[in-house]
N, C-alpha and C positions, 0 to 999 in steps of 0.2 A: 364268331361262329353262328350266333343266334340271328344276326342280321341276314346272313346268307340263307338260313332256313326260312326266315320270314319272306325273303325275296322269292325263293322257290315255291313257297305256299301261294303267294300272290300270282306267280306265273302259272301254276297249275290251275288256279281258279279262273284266270283269264282264258287259258286253253279250253277249259270245260265250257265257258261261255261261247267261245268261237265254235266249238263243236256242236253246241245246241243250235246255233244259228245255221250251221251247215246242214244238220239233219232236218231242220224245218224247211229250208229252201229246196233241198233235193228230195223229190218224191219217189225215187227208185227204192224198191224194197231192200235191195242189196246194200245201198248206201245207208239205209236205216240200221241194218244189221251191223255194218261196219262201225257206224256211230255208236251203237249200243256197246259193242265190244271195246272200242276205244275209250268210251266214257267210263266203263268199268275199270279199265287199266289206269286212267288218270285219277279216278277216285281212290284206287288202291295206292297209287303213288302219293296222293295227298294224305292218306291215313298213315302211311309209313313216315312221311316227313313230319307229320304232327306227333307221331310216336317218338321220333328223334328229338323233336323240339321240347316235348314234355318229359323225356327220358322215362317213358312207360313202355314196358314190354307187352302189356295187355293188348294194346292196339295192333301189334304185329300179328297176333292170333286172329284178330278181327279182319285185318287186311288179307291174310291168307285165305280165310273162309270166304270173304267177299270176292276175291279173285277167282277162286274155284267155282263159286256160284255164277259169276259172270261168264266164265268159260263154258260151263255146262249149259247155261241159258242160251248163249250164242250158238253153240253147237246144235242144241235141240231145235231152235228156231230155224236155223239154216237147213237142217235135215227135213223138218216139217214142210217148209216152203219148197224144197227141191222135190220131195216125193209127191206132194198133194197139189202143187201149183201155187199161184199167187193168193195172198190173203184177201 
């Protein structure tokens, strides 16, 4: 069981690295917003996997809070850019 969790943690880390490369290469503002949202989702997934790996419920609360902050940040950034134009 623990080998599978370690494998998933490594996979999530590699996906975050590929996502960072994608955001750096694409200069469209909407791609950056999508990358920010997806990175928040992958970080939440990593925190939840780490919580399962260490058998700690405290990290689940942190993951929920981080997920909500990522959602609200993405939403406010998209609305700001949509209403006021490009940054």
